[in-house]
N, C-alpha and C positions, 0 to 999 in steps of 0.2 A: 525492592531487588526479586526480580524474578528468572528464573532460568527454565529452559525449555531445551530438549535434545535435539540436537542438529543445528543449533546456534550457540556459538562458544562464548558467548557475551553475557554478563548480568545485563538484563533490561529492566530500565526505569521508566516509571508513568508519569506520561507526561497528559495537559488537557485537564478535561473534566476527569473525576475518579470514574473507574469504570462501572458498569452497571453490574456486572457481573466479571470474575476472572477463574478460571480452573485450566490447571495443567495436569494433563496425564500423560505423563513421559513425553512424545515426540507429540505430543496434541495439545495446541495453545487453544481457548475459548474465550473470546473478550467480547463483552456486552458492551452496546451504548447506550445510554439513557436518553430520553425525549429531547428531540428537537439538537441534537449533536451534530455538527458538522465540521470540515477542515476546507475552507474554501473563502477566495478574496475575488466577489463579484468585480467583472470589467464594468457594471455599470455604478460604481462608486460607492456603495450599499456598505454598512460597519462588516469588517470581514469576522468571519465566524472560525473561531479555531478552538474550538471546546472539544472535539472527538478525541474520546480516549485513544492513544497509543502510547504502544511498551518500545522503546526505543535503545539503542545502545552506539556510542560514538566507535566508529568504523574507520580505518585508516586504510589506503592503498587503494589497489582495484581489487575487486571483488566481483560474487556472484552469488545472490539469496533468490532463493527459489521457495514456493509452498503450494500446495494443494489448497486453494480458499473456496470456501462457501459460507454461506449467511442462510440465517433465519429471515428471509425475504417477506416481508408484509407490506410496508408501506413505501411510497415512491422515492427512491435515492437511498433506501437500506443499501449498506454494502459493507465489505471487508475488502480490505487491501493494504499492499504494502508503500513504506511509506522512505523517502530520503526529505530531510530537514537539517538546513544549516541555519536558517533562523525564520519568524514570524512572515519576512517578505520574500524568503527565497526556501522552495521547498519544492515536492513534486509528489504525486502517488499513481498508482497501478491499481485499480480496484475492479471488481465483479460486483457491479451496481445494480439494483431494480430500475428500469427505464419506467418512464411516465406510462409504456404500453403493457408492463408488466413482465416483461422479459430481462432475466439478468442478463446484463450486458458489458462488454471491456470496455472500459470509462478511465482515461488519463489526464491528468492536471498537474499540468508545470506552470509554477507561481514565480515572477518575478516582479512583485510589487503586487500585482493581479494576475489572477488565474486564468490561464488559457486552458479550456475547458475541451476534450474531443472525445465524444463516443463515437468506439470503433466497430464493433460489431455483436450481433446476442450469443451467448453461450452457454453452454452446460454449468450445473453448479453441482458439485465445485468443480475449479478449473487451476490447471497450474499457471500461477504468476512468478515471473521473475524480473530483479534489477540487477543491473551489471554498473558497476563503475569501470570507464574504460579512462584511465588517466585524468584530464580535465573534465570529460563528459560523463554520461549515464546512458543507458537503453534498457528500456523496457519490451519485455517478451512474453507472448502466451503459449501454452501449450496444452494439448488435450490428453497426452501423455507421459509426459515430463522428459520427453528425451528430444522429439520432434518441435522446434521452437519458430513462432512468427513474428519478427519484428514489429511493435506498436508504435514505438515513435524512440528517436536518437536527438538528446537535446544537453545542453549546458545550462547552469544555473549560475546566476549572477555574481555568489560570492565564491572565492577560492576557500580552502579550509576542509578538513575534515566532517563530513556529515555525520548525524543522528539517522540511523538505519534500523527498519523493525517493520513495526503490525499495527494497523488502525481500523476501528472499527466506526460507524456512522448511521445515525436515524434520523436526518434532516427534517424530515415531516412527519415521524411518527412516534410512537411510545418507547421502542425499544429494539434493538437487531444487536445480533450475536452472532459475530464471525468466529469462523474456524480455520483454524490454520495446522495442517496436515503434513507428514514426510518433509518437514522442515529441510532445507539443505543451504549450508556456506559453506563457500571455498574462496580462500584469500588468493585468488588466481584472476590473469588477466582474460577476459572472453577471447578467442582467437579470430571469428569469424563475426562480423555485426548483423549482414543479413542474412544467413544462414542459423543463425544463434548458437552455434558451436565451437 
C-alpha cells in the first residue's frame, strides 16, 4: 500500500513491479522497467499490460489531476493518469515521448482493443486531469493547472467503479521514471465539459 498527499485513498500496485517507487509528501515518482507498456493494439497482437501502476477503487463522480513529467529517453516513454475497469476496458491520459522526440499529449481508450490518439506536443511537466461524470469520463490538459483543454470525452464498455491512479511506461527503452506533483482529488462532478471548469 502507498499513500501520497492529495489523493485520499491507499494505492495498490498492479502490473509489473515498479523499477523504482518514491513518495515525498505530495510528490510521487514511479519507475517503469524495460519494455513495459499498457496497450492492446488494433492489429491483433498480444496485449501488453505490464506497465506498473498505482491505483485505488473510486466510486462516484470525481476530478483527479496532477502535474506530470517523465525522464524521456526512448520512444513512447510516458507517465500518465489511468482509469481501469478490467484488462479489456480501461483508459489512460499520458505525457509521452513521440517518435519525433517531443513530449506529446496521448490518450488511449480501450474497449477490447486500444483507440490510440496523439493530440499535441506539450511541455514537460504538464497538468493532466481525469474526470468521472456519471457513466462517462473526460480527459483534460492544462499548462497552468487552472485553464483546461478537453482532450476527449468517452464511455467505457463496463459499468462499475474503476481503479484510478498513476501509470508509467517504457515500451521501447530500458526505464522511464514518471513524476506526479501537486496531486489533487475532489469527489465532485465537473460542471462544464468543454471549458473544463
